[in-house]
C-alpha positions in Angstrom: -21.0 -7.5 -0.6 -18.3 -10.2 -0.9 -18.0 -9.7 -4.6 -17.5 -5.9 -4.1 -14.9 -6.6 -1.4 -12.9 -8.9 -3.7 -13.0 -6.4 -6.5 -11.7 -3.7 -4.1 -9.0 -6.0 -2.9 -8.0 -6.9 -6.5 -8.0 -3.2 -7.4 -5.9 -2.4 -4.3 -3.4 -5.1 -5.2 -3.2 -3.9 -8.8 -2.5 -0.4 -7.7 0.1 -1.6 -5.2 1.9 -3.6 -7.9 1.8 -0.5 -10.3 3.3 1.6 -7.5 6.0 -0.9 -6.9 6.7 -1.1 -10.6 7.0 2.7 -10.7 9.4 2.7 -7.8 11.6 0.1 -9.4 11.6 2.1 -12.6 12.6 5.3 -10.7 15.4 3.4 -9.0 16.6 2.1 -12.3 16.7 5.6 -13.7 18.7 6.7 -10.6 21.2 4.0 -11.4 21.3 5.1 -15.0 21.8 8.7 -14.0 24.7 7.8 -11.8 26.3 5.8 -14.6 25.6 8.5 -17.1 27.1 11.1 -14.8 30.3 9.1 -14.7 30.4 8.4 -18.4 28.9 11.4 -20.0 29.1 15.2 -19.9 27.3 17.5 -17.6 24.6 18.5 -20.1 23.3 15.0 -20.5 23.4 14.4 -16.8 21.3 17.6 -16.3 18.7 16.3 -18.8 18.6 12.9 -17.0 18.3 14.7 -13.7 15.3 16.7 -14.9 13.7 13.5 -16.3 14.4 11.7 -13.0 12.8 14.5 -11.0 9.7 14.3 -13.2 9.4 10.5 -12.8 10.0 10.9 -9.0 7.2 13.5 -8.9 4.9 11.1 -10.8 5.8 8.3 -8.4 5.1 10.5 -5.4 1.7 11.4 -6.8 0.9 7.7 -7.4 2.0 6.9 -3.9 -0.2 9.6 -2.4 -3.2 8.3 -4.4 -2.4 4.8 -3.2 -2.2 5.9 0.4 -5.5 7.7 0.2 -7.2 4.6 -1.3 -5.7 2.5 1.4 -7.0 4.8 4.1 -10.4 4.7 2.5 -10.4 0.9 2.3 -9.5 0.7 6.0 -12.2 3.1 6.9 -14.7 1.1 4.8 -13.7 -2.1 6.5 -13.9 -0.6 10.0 -17.4 0.8 9.2 -18.5 -2.6 7.9 -17.1 -4.3 11.1 -18.9 -1.7 13.2 -22.2 -2.3 11.4 -21.8 -6.1 11.8 -21.1 -5.7 15.6 -24.1 -3.4 16.0 -26.3 -5.9 14.1 -25.0 -9.0 16.0 -23.4 -8.0 19.3 -23.4 -11.5 20.7 -21.4 -12.9 17.8 -18.9 -10.1 18.4 -18.7 -10.8 22.1 -18.2 -14.5 21.4 -15.5 -13.9 18.9 -13.7 -11.5 21.3 -13.9 -14.1 24.1 -12.6 -16.8 21.8 -9.7 -14.6 20.7 -8.9 -13.8 24.3 -8.9 -17.5 25.2 -6.5 -18.3 22.3 -4.2 -15.4 23.3 -4.3 -16.5 26.9 -3.5 -20.1 26.0 -0.6 -19.0 23.8 0.8 -16.7 26.5 0.6 -19.4 29.1 2.5 -21.9 26.9 5.7 -19.8 27.3 
């Protein structure tokens, strides 16, 4: 199960990096469009605008896919935690008590 979790985390990170790369690319094209609009004629600016709209649409689709995968990963993790708690409730209660103790100590230090 740990190996599957690491693979999912690596896939999630790779998808996140690809999305960030796409966003950087779109922002670079926005800058190019601005510069082109200043330097070139209207026709070229229209072509760049159409290209930018397509790239933005692609980035939005990737972001939506990324968001769906993130939600699925969170649901999977929550289900795994729920199964663990159902299998070993005393461990869960002990962990909750320990977490409460740590939070209480930290709050009392103020």
